[in-house]
C-alpha positions as CSV (number, residue, x, y, z in Angstrom):
1,M,0.0,0.0,0.0
2,P,1.5,3.4,-1.0
3,K,2.4,5.9,1.7
4,P,-0.8,7.9,2.6
5,E,-1.2,11.6,2.0
6,V,-1.1,13.6,5.2
7,V,-3.8,16.3,5.2
8,V,-3.7,19.2,7.7
9,V,-7.0,20.9,8.5
10,E,-7.1,24.1,10.7
11,T,-10.4,25.2,12.3
12,D,-11.7,27.0,15.3
13,L,-14.2,24.4,16.7
14,L,-13.7,20.7,15.9
15,I,-16.8,18.5,16.4
16,L,-16.0,14.8,16.5
17,G,-19.0,12.5,15.8
18,G,-22.2,12.5,13.7
19,G,-24.9,11.3,16.1
20,M,-27.6,13.3,17.9
21,A,-25.2,15.2,20.2
22,A,-22.9,16.2,17.3
23,C,-25.9,17.3,15.2
24,G,-27.1,19.5,18.1
25,A,-23.6,20.9,18.4
26,A,-23.5,21.6,14.7
27,V,-26.7,23.6,14.7
28,E,-25.8,25.7,17.7
29,A,-22.1,26.2,16.8
30,A,-23.0,27.4,13.3
31,H,-25.2,30.2,14.8
32,W,-22.6,31.5,17.2
33,A,-19.6,30.9,15.0
34,K,-21.2,33.1,12.3
35,Q,-21.7,35.9,14.8
36,N,-18.0,35.7,15.8
37,G,-16.4,35.0,12.5
38,L,-15.3,31.5,13.4
39,K,-15.0,28.2,11.5
40,V,-16.6,24.9,12.5
41,T,-15.5,21.5,11.3
42,L,-17.4,18.3,11.9
43,V,-15.8,14.9,11.4
44,D,-17.9,11.7,11.4
45,K,-16.7,8.1,11.3
46,A,-19.8,7.3,9.2
47,A,-22.3,9.4,7.2
48,M,-24.4,11.8,9.3
49,D,-27.7,10.7,7.8
50,R,-27.5,7.3,9.5
51,S,-24.8,7.8,12.1
52,G,-25.1,7.2,15.9
53,A,-27.5,5.4,18.1
54,V,-30.6,6.7,16.3
55,A,-29.3,5.5,12.9
56,M,-32.1,2.9,12.3
57,G,-34.8,5.2,13.7
58,L,-36.7,5.4,16.9
59,S,-40.3,4.9,18.0
60,A,-40.3,7.4,20.8
61,I,-38.5,10.5,22.1
62,N,-37.6,9.5,25.6
63,Q,-36.9,12.9,27.2
64,Y,-39.5,15.6,27.0
65,V,-40.1,17.5,30.2
66,G,-43.1,19.6,29.1
67,L,-42.2,22.7,31.0
68,K,-44.5,24.9,29.0
69,D,-47.5,22.7,30.0
70,G,-46.6,22.9,33.7
71,A,-47.0,19.2,34.1
72,N,-43.5,18.6,35.2
73,S,-40.6,20.6,36.6
74,V,-36.8,20.3,36.1
75,K,-36.7,19.1,39.7
76,D,-39.1,16.3,38.8
77,Y,-36.8,15.1,36.1
78,V,-33.7,15.4,38.3
79,D,-35.5,13.3,41.0
80,Y,-36.3,10.7,38.4
81,V,-32.8,10.4,37.1
82,R,-31.3,10.4,40.6
83,N,-33.6,7.6,41.7
84,D,-33.0,5.5,38.6
85,L,-29.2,5.7,39.0
86,M,-29.4,4.7,42.7
87,G,-28.5,8.2,43.9
88,V,-25.4,8.7,41.7
89,T,-25.9,11.6,39.3
90,R,-24.6,15.1,38.7
91,E,-27.8,17.0,39.3
92,D,-26.5,20.2,37.8
93,L,-25.7,18.5,34.5
94,V,-29.1,16.7,34.4
95,A,-31.0,19.9,35.2
96,N,-29.2,21.9,32.6
97,I,-30.2,19.4,29.9
98,A,-33.8,19.1,31.3
99,R,-34.5,22.8,31.1
100,H,-33.4,23.0,27.4
101,V,-34.5,19.7,26.0
102,D,-38.0,20.7,25.1
103,S,-36.7,23.3,22.7
104,S,-34.7,20.6,20.8
105,V,-37.9,18.5,20.5
106,H,-39.8,21.5,19.1
107,L,-37.0,22.0,16.6
108,F,-37.4,18.3,15.5
109,E,-41.1,18.9,14.9
110,K,-40.3,22.1,13.0
111,W,-37.9,20.2,10.8
112,G,-40.5,17.6,9.9
113,L,-40.5,14.9,12.5
114,P,-44.0,13.4,12.9
115,I,-44.9,13.5,16.6
116,W,-48.1,11.7,17.6
117,K,-51.0,14.0,18.6
118,D,-54.3,13.2,20.1
119,E,-57.7,14.6,19.0
120,N,-57.0,17.7,21.0
121,G,-53.7,18.4,19.4
122,K,-51.6,17.4,22.4
123,Y,-48.6,15.1,22.3
124,V,-49.3,11.4,22.8
125,H,-47.1,10.2,25.7
126,E,-45.7,6.7,25.9
127,G,-44.9,7.4,29.6
128,R,-44.4,10.4,31.8
129,W,-41.3,11.6,29.9
130,Q,-41.7,9.9,26.5
131,L,-43.4,11.1,23.3
132,M,-44.5,8.7,20.5
133,I,-43.2,9.5,17.1
134,N,-43.1,8.0,13.6
135,G,-39.3,7.9,13.7
136,E,-37.9,5.8,11.0
137,S,-36.3,8.9,9.4
138,Y,-35.7,10.7,12.8
139,K,-31.9,10.8,12.3
140,V,-32.1,11.8,8.6
141,I,-34.3,14.8,9.6
142,V,-32.0,15.9,12.4
143,A,-28.8,15.4,10.3
144,E,-30.2,17.4,7.4
145,A,-30.8,20.3,9.8
146,A,-27.2,20.0,11.1
147,K,-25.7,19.9,7.6
148,N,-27.8,22.9,6.5
149,A,-26.7,24.9,9.5
150,L,-23.0,24.2,8.9
151,L,-22.9,24.4,5.1
152,G,-25.7,26.9,4.6
153,S,-24.1,29.4,7.0
154,G,-20.8,29.3,5.2
155,V,-18.9,28.8,8.5
156,G,-18.7,25.0,8.4
157,Q,-17.3,22.0,6.7
158,I,-18.0,18.3,7.1
159,F,-15.7,15.3,6.7
160,E,-17.4,11.9,6.6
161,R,-15.9,8.4,6.7
162,I,-13.0,9.6,8.8
163,F,-12.1,7.5,11.8
164,I,-10.7,9.6,14.6
165,V,-7.9,7.7,16.5
166,G,-6.9,10.1,19.2
167,P,-6.2,13.6,20.4
168,L,-3.5,16.2,19.6
169,M,-2.2,18.0,22.6
170,D,-0.4,21.3,23.3
171,G,0.7,20.8,26.9
172,D,-2.4,20.5,28.9
173,R,-4.7,21.9,26.2
174,C,-6.4,19.8,23.6
175,A,-5.2,21.0,20.2
176,G,-7.3,18.8,17.9
177,A,-7.3,15.2,16.6
178,V,-5.7,12.7,14.3
179,G,-7.6,10.3,12.1
180,F,-7.7,8.6,8.7
181,S,-10.1,8.0,5.9
182,V,-11.6,4.6,5.4
183,R,-12.3,5.4,1.8
184,E,-9.1,7.1,0.6
185,N,-5.4,6.7,1.4
186,K,-5.2,9.8,3.6
187,V,-4.3,10.6,7.2
188,Y,-5.9,13.8,8.7
189,I,-4.4,16.1,11.3
190,F,-7.2,18.4,12.6
191,R,-5.9,21.5,14.5
192,S,-8.5,23.4,16.5
193,K,-8.9,25.9,19.3
194,A,-11.5,23.8,21.0
195,T,-12.6,20.2,20.4
196,L,-16.1,18.7,21.2
197,A,-16.1,14.9,21.6
198,A,-19.4,13.2,20.8
199,M,-18.2,9.8,19.4
200,G,-20.7,7.6,21.2
201,G,-20.3,4.9,23.8
202,A,-19.2,1.3,23.4
203,V,-20.5,-2.1,22.4
204,H,-18.7,-5.4,21.9
205,V,-16.5,-4.8,24.9
206,F,-18.3,-7.8,26.3
207,K,-19.2,-11.0,24.4
208,P,-22.7,-10.5,23.0
209,R,-25.5,-13.0,23.5
210,S,-25.8,-13.3,19.7
211,S,-23.2,-15.6,18.2
212,G,-22.2,-16.9,14.8
213,E,-23.9,-15.1,12.0
214,G,-25.7,-12.9,14.5
215,M,-22.5,-11.8,16.3
216,G,-22.7,-8.2,15.1
217,R,-26.3,-7.8,16.3
218,A,-26.6,-5.9,19.5
219,W,-29.0,-3.4,21.2
220,Y,-26.6,-0.5,21.0
221,P,-25.0,0.1,17.6
222,P,-22.1,-2.2,16.9
223,W,-20.0,0.5,15.4
224,N,-19.8,2.4,18.7
225,S,-16.4,1.3,20.0
226,G,-15.5,3.4,23.0
227,S,-13.9,6.2,20.9
228,S,-15.2,8.9,23.3
229,T,-13.6,7.2,26.3
230,Y,-10.3,6.5,24.6
231,F,-10.1,10.1,23.3
232,T,-10.8,11.7,26.6
233,L,-8.6,9.3,28.6
234,K,-5.7,9.8,26.2
235,A,-6.1,13.5,26.5
236,G,-5.7,13.1,30.3
237,A,-9.3,13.9,31.2
238,E,-10.8,12.8,34.5
239,M,-13.6,10.2,33.9
240,T,-16.6,9.3,36.0
241,C,-19.0,6.4,36.5
242,Q,-16.9,4.0,34.5
243,E,-18.3,1.2,36.6
244,V,-21.8,1.9,35.5
245,R,-22.5,-0.3,32.5
246,F,-26.0,-0.6,31.2
247,I,-27.8,-3.9,30.6
248,P,-31.2,-3.4,28.9
249,V,-33.9,-6.1,28.9
250,R,-35.0,-6.6,25.3
251,F,-36.9,-9.1,23.1
252,K,-34.6,-12.0,22.9
253,D,-32.2,-12.5,19.9
254,A,-33.1,-9.4,17.9
255,Y,-33.0,-6.9,20.8
256,G,-36.4,-5.3,20.0
257,P,-37.4,-2.5,22.4
258,V,-39.7,-3.2,25.3
259,G,-40.5,0.3,26.4
260,A,-43.7,0.7,24.3
261,W,-45.0,-2.6,25.7
262,F,-44.4,-1.7,29.3
263,L,-45.4,2.0,29.1
264,L,-47.9,2.4,26.2
265,F,-49.5,-1.1,26.2
266,K,-49.2,-1.6,30.0
267,S,-47.9,-5.1,29.5
268,R,-46.4,-7.3,32.1
269,A,-43.6,-9.9,32.0
270,T,-44.0,-13.3,33.6
271,N,-41.8,-16.3,34.1
272,A,-42.4,-19.8,32.8
273,M,-44.8,-20.6,35.7
274,G,-46.9,-17.5,34.9
275,G,-45.5,-15.6,37.9
276,D,-45.0,-11.8,37.8
277,Y,-41.5,-11.2,39.3
278,M,-42.3,-7.6,39.9
279,V,-45.0,-8.6,42.2
280,E,-43.7,-11.9,43.7
281,R,-40.2,-10.5,44.4
282,R,-41.2,-7.0,45.6
283,P,-39.9,-7.6,49.2
284,E,-36.4,-8.0,47.6
285,L,-36.5,-4.2,46.8
286,E,-36.4,-3.4,50.5
287,K,-32.8,-4.5,50.6
288,W,-31.7,-1.6,48.4
289,G,-32.3,1.3,50.7
290,P,-34.5,4.2,49.6
291,Y,-34.0,3.3,45.9
292,G,-36.0,0.1,46.3
293,R,-39.0,2.2,47.4
294,V,-39.2,4.8,44.6
295,K,-41.5,4.8,41.6
296,P,-40.8,3.9,39.0
297,V,-38.5,1.1,40.2
298,P,-35.0,1.7,39.0
299,A,-34.1,-0.1,35.7
300,N,-31.3,-2.1,37.3
301,L,-33.6,-3.4,40.1
302,R,-36.3,-4.4,37.6
303,N,-33.6,-6.3,35.8
304,Y,-32.4,-7.9,39.0
305,L,-35.8,-9.3,40.0
306,G,-36.2,-10.9,36.6
307,M,-32.6,-12.3,36.8
308,L,-33.4,-13.9,40.2
309,D,-36.2,-15.8,38.5
310,V,-33.9,-17.0,35.7
311,L,-31.2,-18.1,38.3
312,E,-33.8,-20.1,40.1
313,G,-34.7,-22.0,36.9
314,K,-38.0,-20.2,36.3
315,G,-37.1,-18.9,32.8
316,P,-37.8,-18.1,30.1
317,I,-39.3,-14.7,30.9
318,S,-42.0,-13.6,28.5
319,M,-43.6,-10.3,27.5
320,R,-47.4,-11.0,27.7
321,T,-48.2,-9.2,24.5
322,E,-51.4,-11.1,23.8
323,E,-52.7,-10.3,27.3
324,A,-51.9,-6.6,27.0
325,L,-53.5,-6.1,23.6
326,T,-56.6,-8.0,24.6
327,K,-57.0,-6.0,27.8
328,I,-56.8,-2.7,26.0
329,A,-59.3,-3.8,23.4
330,E,-61.7,-5.2,26.0
331,Q,-63.4,-1.8,26.4
332,Y,-64.9,-2.4,22.9
333,K,-66.0,-6.0,23.6
334,D,-69.7,-5.1,23.4
335,D,-69.2,-4.1,19.7
336,P,-67.5,-6.9,17.8
337,K,-66.5,-4.7,14.9
338,A,-65.0,-2.0,17.1
339,Y,-63.2,-4.7,19.0
340,Q,-61.6,-6.2,15.9
341,K,-60.8,-2.8,14.6
342,K,-59.0,-1.9,17.9
343,I,-57.1,-5.1,17.9
344,K,-55.9,-4.5,14.4
345,E,-54.9,-0.9,15.3
346,L,-52.9,-2.1,18.3
347,E,-51.3,-4.9,16.3
348,S,-50.2,-2.3,13.7
349,E,-48.7,-0.1,16.5
350,A,-46.9,-3.2,17.9
351,W,-45.2,-3.9,14.6
352,E,-44.5,-0.3,13.9
353,D,-42.6,-0.1,17.2
354,F,-40.0,-2.5,15.6
355,L,-40.2,-1.2,12.1
356,D,-39.3,2.3,13.4
357,M,-36.2,1.2,15.2
358,T,-35.3,-2.5,15.2
359,I,-36.3,-4.0,11.9
360,S,-34.5,-7.3,12.8
361,Q,-37.1,-7.9,15.5
362,A,-39.9,-7.6,13.1
363,I,-38.1,-10.1,10.8
364,L,-37.6,-12.5,13.6
365,W,-41.3,-12.3,14.6
366,A,-42.3,-12.9,11.1
367,G,-39.8,-15.8,10.7
368,T,-41.0,-17.5,13.9
369,N,-44.8,-17.0,13.2
370,V,-45.3,-14.7,16.2
371,Q,-48.5,-12.8,16.2
372,P,-48.3,-10.5,19.3
373,E,-52.1,-10.4,19.8
374,Q,-52.1,-14.2,20.1
375,K,-48.7,-15.2,21.5
376,S,-46.3,-13.9,24.1
377,S,-42.7,-13.3,23.2
378,E,-39.5,-14.1,25.1
379,I,-37.4,-11.2,26.6
380,S,-33.9,-11.4,28.2
381,A,-31.1,-9.2,29.6
382,A,-28.7,-8.1,26.9
383,E,-24.9,-8.0,27.4
384,P,-23.3,-4.9,29.1
385,Y,-22.9,-1.6,27.2
386,F,-21.2,1.7,28.0
387,I,-23.5,4.6,27.4
388,G,-23.8,7.9,29.1
389,S,-27.1,8.9,27.6
390,H,-29.5,6.1,28.6
391,S,-29.6,4.3,32.0
392,G,-25.8,4.1,32.1
393,A,-23.6,7.0,33.2
394,S,-20.1,6.4,32.0
395,G,-18.2,9.4,30.5
396,A,-16.0,12.4,31.2
397,W,-16.2,14.5,34.4
398,L,-17.5,17.8,33.2
399,C,-17.9,21.4,34.3
400,G,-21.5,22.3,35.1
401,A,-23.5,25.5,34.4
402,E,-22.5,28.3,36.8
403,D,-26.0,29.5,37.5
404,L,-27.0,26.0,38.8
405,Q,-24.2,25.8,41.4
406,T,-24.5,26.4,45.1
407,A,-21.8,27.7,47.4
408,E,-21.2,24.0,48.3
409,T,-21.0,22.6,44.7
410,K,-19.1,25.4,42.9
411,S,-15.6,24.3,43.9
412,E,-16.3,20.7,42.8
413,Y,-18.6,21.1,39.8
414,F,-17.5,24.3,38.1
415,W,-14.2,25.4,36.5
416,G,-15.1,27.9,33.8
417,Y,-16.9,26.6,30.8
418,T,-20.1,24.4,30.8
419,N,-19.5,20.9,29.6
420,M,-15.7,21.3,29.4
421,S,-13.7,18.3,30.7
422,T,-10.8,18.7,33.1
423,V,-8.6,19.1,29.9
424,K,-8.5,22.7,28.7
425,G,-10.4,23.1,25.4
426,L,-11.9,19.6,25.4
427,F,-15.7,19.6,25.6
428,C,-18.0,16.6,25.7
429,A,-21.7,15.8,25.0
430,G,-24.0,12.8,24.5
431,D,-22.4,9.4,25.4
432,A,-19.0,11.2,26.0
433,S,-20.6,13.0,28.9
434,G,-20.6,11.3,32.3
435,A,-23.0,11.2,35.3
436,S,-25.9,12.8,33.4
437,S,-28.0,9.9,32.4
438,H,-31.5,9.7,30.8
439,K,-30.9,12.3,28.2
440,F,-31.4,9.8,25.3
441,S,-31.6,11.3,21.8
442,S,-33.4,14.6,22.5
443,G,-31.3,15.4,25.6
444,S,-28.1,14.5,23.8
445,H,-29.1,16.9,21.0
446,A,-29.7,19.6,23.7
447,E,-26.5,18.8,25.4
448,G,-24.6,19.1,22.1
449,R,-26.1,22.6,21.7
450,I,-25.1,23.5,25.3
451,A,-21.5,22.3,24.8
452,A,-21.1,23.9,21.4
453,K,-22.2,27.4,22.6
454,S,-19.8,27.0,25.6
455,A,-17.0,25.9,23.3
456,I,-17.5,29.0,21.1
457,K,-17.3,31.1,24.2
458,F,-14.1,29.4,25.1
459,I,-12.6,30.1,21.7
460,V,-13.6,33.8,21.8
461,E,-11.8,34.1,25.1
462,N,-8.9,31.9,24.1
463,N,-8.6,32.8,20.5
464,A,-5.1,31.4,19.6
465,L,-4.5,28.2,17.7
466,P,-2.6,25.8,19.9
467,Q,0.9,24.9,18.9
468,L,1.6,21.8,16.9
469,D,4.7,19.9,17.7
470,Q,5.5,18.5,14.3
471,A,7.7,15.7,15.6
472,E,4.9,14.6,18.0
473,A,2.4,14.8,15.1
474,D,4.7,12.6,12.9
475,K,5.0,10.1,15.8
476,I,1.2,9.9,16.2
477,V,0.7,9.4,12.4
478,A,3.3,6.6,12.4
479,E,1.5,5.0,15.4
480,V,-1.8,5.3,13.6
481,L,-0.5,3.5,10.5
482,K,1.6,0.9,12.3
483,P,-0.9,-2.0,11.8
484,L,-0.7,-1.6,8.1
485,E,3.1,-1.8,8.3
486,T,3.0,-4.8,10.6
487,F,0.9,-6.7,8.2
488,E,3.0,-5.8,5.1
489,Q,6.2,-6.8,6.8
490,N,4.9,-10.2,8.0
491,R,2.1,-11.3,5.7
492,K,4.3,-13.7,3.6
493,L,5.3,-15.7,6.7
494,S,2.1,-17.6,6.7
495,T,-0.3,-19.0,4.0
496,D,-3.3,-17.8,6.0
497,E,-3.2,-14.1,6.8
498,D,-5.5,-14.6,9.8
499,V,-3.0,-16.9,11.5
500,N,0.5,-15.5,11.8
501,P,3.1,-15.8,14.6
502,N,4.1,-12.1,14.2
503,F,0.7,-10.3,14.4
504,I,-2.9,-10.5,15.5
505,K,-5.9,-9.5,13.4
506,P,-8.6,-7.3,14.9
507,R,-11.3,-10.0,14.9
508,S,-9.2,-12.3,17.0
509,F,-8.1,-9.5,19.2
510,M,-11.8,-8.6,19.9
511,F,-12.6,-12.2,20.8
512,R,-9.9,-12.2,23.4
513,L,-11.1,-8.9,24.9
514,Q,-14.7,-10.2,25.0
515,K,-13.7,-13.5,26.6
516,I,-11.8,-11.7,29.4
517,M,-14.6,-9.3,30.1
518,D,-17.3,-11.9,29.8
519,E,-15.7,-14.4,32.2
520,Y,-14.0,-12.1,34.7
521,A,-15.8,-8.8,34.6
522,G,-19.4,-10.0,35.0
523,G,-20.7,-10.7,31.5
524,V,-23.5,-12.9,30.3
525,T,-21.7,-16.2,30.9
526,A,-20.9,-15.2,34.5
527,Q,-24.6,-14.1,35.1
528,F,-23.3,-10.5,35.5
529,A,-21.4,-11.4,38.7
530,T,-17.8,-10.8,39.6
531,N,-15.5,-10.3,42.6
532,K,-12.2,-8.8,43.6
533,A,-10.1,-11.8,42.6
534,Q,-11.8,-12.0,39.2
535,L,-11.4,-8.3,38.5
536,E,-7.7,-8.5,39.4
537,R,-7.3,-11.5,37.0
538,A,-9.1,-9.4,34.3
539,L,-6.5,-6.6,34.8
540,E,-3.7,-9.1,34.5
541,L,-5.1,-10.5,31.2
542,L,-5.8,-7.0,29.9
543,A,-2.2,-6.1,30.5
544,F,-1.2,-9.0,28.3
545,L,-3.7,-7.9,25.7
546,K,-2.4,-4.4,25.8
547,E,1.1,-5.7,25.1
548,D,-0.2,-7.7,22.1
549,S,-2.1,-4.6,20.8
550,E,1.3,-3.5,19.5
551,K,1.2,-6.4,17.1
552,L,-2.2,-5.6,15.6
553,A,-2.2,-5.9,11.8
554,A,-4.4,-4.5,9.1
555,S,-4.5,-5.5,5.4
556,N,-6.5,-2.4,4.4
557,T,-7.9,0.8,5.8
558,H,-11.1,-0.9,6.8
559,E,-9.2,-3.4,9.0
560,L,-7.1,-0.4,10.2
561,M,-10.3,1.0,11.6
562,R,-11.1,-2.3,13.1
563,C,-7.7,-2.4,14.8
564,W,-8.2,1.0,16.4
565,E,-11.8,0.3,17.3
566,N,-10.6,-2.6,19.4
567,V,-7.8,-0.6,21.0
568,H,-10.5,1.9,22.0
569,R,-12.6,-0.9,23.4
570,M,-9.7,-2.2,25.4
571,W,-9.2,1.2,27.1
572,Q,-12.9,1.3,27.9
573,A,-12.6,-2.2,29.4
574,E,-9.7,-1.3,31.6
575,A,-11.4,1.9,32.9
576,H,-14.4,-0.2,33.7
577,V,-12.6,-3.0,35.5
578,R,-10.4,-0.6,37.5
579,T,-13.5,1.4,38.6
580,M,-15.6,-1.7,39.5
581,L,-12.6,-2.9,41.6
582,F,-12.3,0.5,43.2
583,R,-16.0,0.8,44.2
584,G,-16.3,-1.7,47.0
585,E,-20.0,-2.3,47.0
586,T,-22.8,-3.5,44.9
587,R,-25.0,-0.5,43.9
588,W,-26.5,-1.6,40.6
589,P,-27.6,-5.2,40.9
590,G,-29.1,-6.1,37.6
591,Y,-26.2,-4.4,35.9
592,Y,-23.5,-6.2,37.9
593,M,-23.1,-7.9,41.2
594,R,-19.9,-7.8,43.3
595,T,-20.4,-11.1,45.1
596,D,-17.7,-10.3,47.7
597,T,-19.4,-6.9,48.5
598,P,-23.0,-7.7,47.7
599,Q,-24.8,-5.0,49.6
600,L,-25.3,-1.3,49.1
601,D,-22.9,0.7,51.3
602,E,-24.6,4.2,51.3
603,E,-22.4,5.5,54.1
604,K,-19.1,5.0,52.4
605,W,-20.0,4.9,48.7
606,H,-22.5,7.6,48.2
607,V,-19.8,9.2,46.0
608,F,-18.7,9.3,42.4
609,A,-15.9,6.8,41.6
610,N,-13.6,8.6,39.2
611,C,-10.4,7.7,37.4
612,R,-7.7,9.3,35.3
613,C,-4.8,7.9,33.3
614,D,-1.7,10.0,33.0
615,P,-1.1,10.2,29.2
616,K,2.7,10.5,29.8
617,T,3.3,7.8,32.3
618,G,0.3,5.5,31.8
619,K,-0.3,5.5,35.5
620,W,-3.9,5.2,36.7
621,E,-5.3,7.3,39.5
622,M,-8.6,6.4,41.3
623,L,-10.4,9.0,43.3
624,T,-13.8,9.9,44.7
625,R,-15.8,13.1,44.2
626,P,-18.7,14.2,46.4
627,I,-22.4,13.8,45.3
628,F,-24.4,17.0,46.1
629,H,-28.2,16.7,46.0
630,I,-28.8,20.3,44.8
631,F,-32.5,19.8,44.0
632,A,-33.4,17.6,47.0
633,Q,-33.0,20.8,49.1
634,Q,-34.9,23.2,46.8
635,K,-38.5,23.8,46.0
636,A,-40.1,22.0,43.1
637,E,-40.3,25.0,40.8
638,A,-38.2,24.7,37.7
639,P,-35.3,27.2,37.3
640,A,-35.9,29.7,34.6
641,A,-34.6,28.6,31.3
642,Q,-31.3,30.4,30.5
643,P,-30.2,31.3,27.0
644,A,-27.3,28.9,27.1
645,A,-28.7,26.7,24.3
646,A,-32.2,28.0,23.6
647,R,-32.5,30.9,21.2
């Protein structure tokens, strides 16, 4: 393969990612950049139209507070998030998103997203915070607005099919990023005054339940490989909640969503004996302190009760779809025609839920002759994922909004620019942002807007392009391309390029990583349980894997991307194992169980477990940060919306 062309791109704000947070950042950044004569560059690993967690579509917007209607307050949403994460959340970050998220939703509708309305013109809710949508083209609509904002304003440029490997640094300041094209023989050096990381979370760190031909199937998009975590760790940023993996319960084998069934159709799940674990095991909730008594029951505890049934041999667990649909239609039972019409309507909604966002589940239902109005369908816990925008919380430790701080919190939660990490000039949003769960797609978009405006403010006040150490840049470029060189030097030493004593291919590397994490860090095979000895063994094996990562080999640019994806996953894995080992309690049963410390320890561990890896020495530092319950001590009124991200 010929030596690639090195392309240097200089910009003011660099947005990394193409998902909902990056699209929100693009819209907001374009507005403020134009006012200040700045340039914005967005770099996406994929193509923005179908990039990120909403790529296939969505059947509901999962965060809409409804402040205008007065039905909910920001405090209500903060209470919900705090309770669901067992008390561990940055209330200032959650509140800042909650007070702005409605404006993002209204923008979606303005741009053409069909949101369900009732006969009175009001939004149809799936649950308290969820709005039903016809969302197959949700991401296309939002991406189009982002592209129009950047390109139409004349301030922006977009690079697609560029895989970002890692950060460029100028001392303690982020100076941009290095990546390569997966379509052309080019390496890119992006120099910027501020960088906004929004490259998603991570899947395939753990072995998936799906195997063989279905290995690439997962609930969270398989192309999300921990790039946000790797980028922020390599820049030297402090990370938080790296122990909080998310395990969603989904329809088995195709990972179809269950939210509409539980919230809209009011379905229940039962074990093989017909027992409802949420009823029969309710006393178990009392063991988990105040969090076992809140409503709704935290997601991890709902998981846990179902897992206890499975461990006792009462599986499989089934969603009683036939029962739910019949119960809803029963109100029409005196009119046979109306009854049949309602059943058909509900059946259509059930299928549309999958067709909007998980087409594979609809195919599986069709292939196995499942008619939801007649037959229940099996559900199960998925493998662990790392995601800061759903019911997980892993991500970077970020600066909160100044007006939401108290005298107590300001010294811990604020250091100058909203959503900036502990690294100067490095901002985060979406799954890159830690301890601010339950923002989902709409909240990620709103957080992208918040972070982008803050980043533009940073650039205006720090308007000098960081220095580029050419020798360091050359070294990084050589490191990026090393797997190609390794393959070329050694490929003739074996008749099978996948089996070679001098290198390891990314697929084999991924299998090794998944085996370590599955067996020792509480994966599916281990029934999500682990202990100190197993975690220490995981670290030992990860150290060997890190040594072998120097021998990763790629035969083309696509495999080069796969090599670096798995390096990124490996760093996410190590951060996770180290933080689980550090937190000496079990706080999220149903996500993982520390069998050697199986109880909640509220007195010692009502704190954030944070970590940092020194980019120069490679030494890890583990530390705690205090949790302040800002809104628990305030009145229920929502704080007035600030102009931080809502024009």
